[in-house]
C-alpha positions as CSV (number, residue, x, y, z in Angstrom):
1,M,70.0,133.9,72.9
2,K,66.9,134.8,70.8
3,Q,68.9,134.1,67.6
4,D,70.1,130.8,68.9
5,L,66.5,129.9,69.9
6,E,65.2,130.6,66.5
7,Q,68.1,129.0,64.5
8,A,69.0,126.0,66.7
9,G,65.7,125.6,68.5
10,F,67.0,125.8,72.0
11,V,69.1,128.0,74.3
12,K,70.7,127.2,77.7
13,L,70.7,129.7,80.6
14,P,73.8,128.6,82.7
15,G,73.4,128.9,86.5
16,F,70.0,130.5,86.1
17,M,68.4,129.0,89.3
18,S,69.7,130.5,92.5
19,A,71.1,128.2,95.2
20,A,68.0,128.7,97.3
21,Q,65.6,127.9,94.4
22,L,67.6,124.8,93.5
23,E,67.7,123.5,97.1
24,E,63.9,124.2,97.6
25,A,62.9,122.6,94.3
26,R,65.0,119.4,95.0
27,A,63.5,119.2,98.5
28,R,59.9,119.6,97.4
29,V,60.3,117.0,94.6
30,A,61.8,114.5,97.0
31,A,59.0,115.2,99.6
32,I,56.2,114.8,97.0
33,E,57.7,111.6,95.6
34,A,57.8,110.1,99.1
35,E,54.2,111.3,99.8
36,E,52.7,110.1,96.6
37,G,54.6,106.8,96.3
38,D,53.2,104.5,93.6
39,N,50.6,107.2,92.8
40,A,53.2,109.7,91.8
41,G,52.4,111.3,88.4
42,A,48.9,109.9,88.3
43,E,47.5,113.3,87.1
44,F,49.4,112.6,83.8
45,R,51.1,109.4,82.7
46,K,53.8,107.1,83.9
47,E,56.9,106.2,82.0
48,A,59.0,103.1,82.2
49,N,62.4,103.6,83.8
50,A,61.6,107.0,85.1
51,H,59.7,108.6,88.0
52,R,57.4,111.5,87.2
53,L,55.4,114.0,89.2
54,A,52.6,116.1,87.7
55,N,50.5,119.2,88.6
56,L,53.4,120.8,90.4
57,V,51.8,124.2,90.5
58,D,49.4,122.8,93.0
59,K,52.1,121.4,95.3
60,A,54.6,124.1,96.4
61,D,55.2,127.9,96.3
62,I,58.6,127.3,94.6
63,F,56.9,125.9,91.5
64,R,54.4,128.8,91.3
65,E,57.4,131.1,91.5
66,L,59.3,129.5,88.6
67,I,56.5,129.6,86.1
68,V,56.6,133.4,85.9
69,L,60.3,134.3,86.0
70,P,60.5,137.1,83.4
71,E,63.8,136.0,81.7
72,V,62.3,132.6,80.9
73,L,59.0,134.0,79.8
74,E,60.6,136.5,77.4
75,L,62.3,133.6,75.6
76,V,59.1,131.5,75.6
77,G,57.3,134.5,74.1
78,E,59.8,134.5,71.2
79,V,58.5,131.1,70.2
80,L,54.8,131.5,71.1
81,R,53.9,135.0,69.9
82,P,51.7,136.8,70.6
83,K,50.3,135.2,73.7
84,F,50.8,132.0,75.6
85,K,50.0,130.0,78.8
86,L,51.3,127.2,81.0
87,S,50.2,123.9,79.6
88,S,51.6,121.6,82.3
89,F,54.3,121.6,85.0
90,N,55.8,118.2,85.8
91,S,59.1,116.6,86.9
92,R,61.0,113.7,85.5
93,S,63.7,111.6,87.1
94,A,65.6,109.2,84.9
95,D,66.1,106.0,86.9
96,P,69.7,104.8,87.6
97,H,70.9,102.0,85.3
98,S,67.7,102.3,83.3
99,N,69.6,101.7,80.0
100,S,66.5,103.1,78.1
101,L,65.9,106.3,76.2
102,Q,63.0,108.2,74.8
103,P,62.4,108.2,71.1
104,L,63.0,111.5,69.2
105,H,59.7,113.3,69.4
106,C,57.9,116.7,69.3
107,D,55.9,117.6,72.4
108,M,52.2,117.0,71.9
109,G,53.0,115.5,68.5
110,A,52.8,119.1,67.3
111,I,53.6,120.5,63.9
112,P,53.5,124.3,63.4
113,D,50.2,125.5,61.9
114,E,49.0,128.6,60.1
115,G,49.6,130.5,63.4
116,G,53.2,129.3,63.6
117,Y,54.8,127.5,66.5
118,W,52.6,126.5,69.4
119,V,54.6,124.4,71.9
120,C,57.6,125.5,74.0
121,N,59.2,123.5,76.8
122,T,61.6,124.5,79.6
123,V,64.0,122.1,81.3
124,W,65.2,123.0,84.8
125,M,68.2,120.9,85.7
126,L,68.0,119.7,89.3
127,D,71.1,117.6,88.8
128,D,74.0,117.9,86.4
129,F,73.2,116.6,82.9
130,T,76.1,114.5,81.7
131,R,76.8,112.2,78.7
132,E,76.2,109.2,81.0
133,N,73.1,110.1,83.1
134,G,70.3,110.7,80.7
135,A,70.9,114.2,79.3
136,L,68.6,115.7,76.7
137,R,69.4,114.9,73.0
138,C,68.1,117.1,70.3
139,V,68.4,117.7,66.6
140,P,69.1,121.4,66.1
141,G,67.1,123.1,63.4
142,S,64.5,120.3,63.1
143,H,61.7,122.6,64.3
144,H,61.9,124.2,60.8
145,W,61.2,120.8,59.1
146,N,57.5,120.6,59.8
147,E,57.7,116.9,60.2
148,L,57.3,114.4,63.1
149,P,60.2,112.1,63.6
150,Q,58.0,109.0,63.8
151,D,56.6,109.8,60.4
152,V,60.0,110.0,58.6
153,L,62.5,108.0,60.6
154,E,62.9,104.2,60.4
155,D,63.7,104.1,64.1
156,P,63.0,107.2,66.3
157,Y,64.9,105.5,69.1
158,G,68.1,105.4,67.1
159,S,70.8,108.0,66.9
160,H,70.3,110.8,64.4
161,P,73.3,111.9,62.4
162,Q,72.6,115.6,63.4
163,E,71.7,115.0,67.1
164,I,73.7,116.6,69.9
165,L,73.6,116.1,73.7
166,V,72.6,119.1,75.8
167,T,74.7,118.7,79.0
168,G,74.9,121.2,81.9
169,R,75.1,121.8,85.6
170,A,72.4,121.7,88.2
171,G,70.6,125.1,88.2
172,D,70.9,125.5,84.4
173,V,67.7,126.0,82.4
174,V,67.0,125.1,78.8
175,V,64.3,126.8,76.8
176,M,63.5,124.9,73.7
177,N,61.1,125.2,70.8
178,A,59.2,121.9,71.4
179,H,58.7,121.3,67.7
180,M,62.4,120.5,67.7
181,W,63.1,116.8,67.7
182,H,64.3,115.8,71.1
183,G,64.3,113.1,73.8
184,G,65.9,111.9,77.0
185,T,68.8,109.5,76.9
186,A,69.7,106.5,79.0
187,N,70.9,106.9,82.6
188,R,73.9,104.6,83.0
189,T,74.9,105.9,86.4
190,D,74.2,104.9,90.0
191,Y,72.1,108.0,90.7
192,P,68.8,109.4,89.4
193,R,68.9,112.4,87.0
194,R,66.2,114.9,87.9
195,A,64.6,117.8,86.1
196,L,61.5,120.0,86.1
197,H,59.6,120.6,82.9
198,A,57.5,123.7,82.7
199,F,55.7,123.3,79.4
200,Y,53.9,126.3,77.6
201,C,51.5,126.5,74.7
202,R,50.1,129.2,72.5
203,W,46.9,130.9,73.8
204,D,44.6,129.3,71.3
205,K,45.6,125.7,72.0
206,P,44.3,123.4,74.8
207,Q,46.4,122.9,77.9
208,Q,48.0,119.5,78.2
209,Q,46.7,119.5,81.8
210,F,43.7,121.7,82.4
211,Q,45.0,123.9,85.2
212,R,41.7,125.3,86.5
213,A,40.4,121.7,87.1
214,L,43.6,120.5,88.7
215,L,44.4,123.4,91.1
216,K,42.7,123.2,94.5
217,P,40.6,126.2,95.5
218,E,43.1,127.0,98.3
219,T,45.9,127.1,95.7
220,Q,44.0,129.4,93.4
221,A,43.3,131.7,96.3
222,V,47.0,132.5,96.8
223,L,48.0,133.0,93.2
224,T,49.1,136.4,92.0
225,P,47.4,138.1,89.0
226,Q,50.4,137.2,86.9
227,Q,50.3,133.6,87.9
228,R,46.5,133.4,87.2
229,E,47.1,134.9,83.8
230,I,49.9,132.4,82.8
231,L,47.7,129.6,84.1
232,A,44.7,130.9,82.0
233,L,42.4,130.6,85.0
234,D,40.1,133.4,83.9
235,D,40.1,132.6,80.2
236,P,36.8,131.4,78.8
237,L,38.4,130.2,75.6
238,N,40.8,128.0,77.5
239,D,38.0,126.6,79.6
240,E,36.2,125.6,76.4
241,I,39.1,124.0,74.6
242,S,40.9,122.5,77.6
243,R,38.1,121.1,79.7
244,A,38.0,117.6,78.0
245,P,40.9,115.6,79.4
246,K,43.2,114.9,76.5
247,Q,46.6,114.4,78.2
248,V,48.4,114.3,74.8
249,S,52.1,113.5,74.9
250,G,54.8,113.4,72.2
251,F,55.4,109.7,72.8
252,L,53.7,108.4,76.0
253,K,50.5,106.5,75.3
């Protein structure tokens, strides 16, 4: 898996979520969407033809559990050596019959720097990902190119000759080097296609969503030491570089 992650830029963990984890995550996403209504995702940004939720660590025990599962963190660490933190934890549901897709992009508009790779995303499939319902497309190996697709492609929305679709079953998890060119595809079915996105960054980069400012005191009070560490809640450097609200995305403006 580590070799695939380095060479292709992503690896899939089939059936990684337990039935209980999958059921609870689905239930909590549905409940939060109903509770927040038109305000859903307001902590970050909204996207046409998709429903988003943001700041999930603050909203349920299940999400705090998922961000520190060791098998996933080991793979994230392969990308973000020597140390990393959670940058944001959101969900995205591709609307039925949306007939729209994301452009190929790198998360945070990030290009590797002198320290190497600095963004890594994880996609937790709450529904099956199929060729028809908005599965992830990616260009394997493009994380080695040190280029942003919008800088070199005539149309980042168009099909790339080397792109593939990453399909899977509900409960699968994809860990991907987020410098790899990727994007969601159009959902042409009658049902939403839901996923969680736990996004990590290298320790010396700002969080996409400043966790210490977003998490309520009562949430912070119940976190384990490992959860506090991955959220960088006691890291003065993270406070300094993440305090200003940037909310940078790979393609959302």
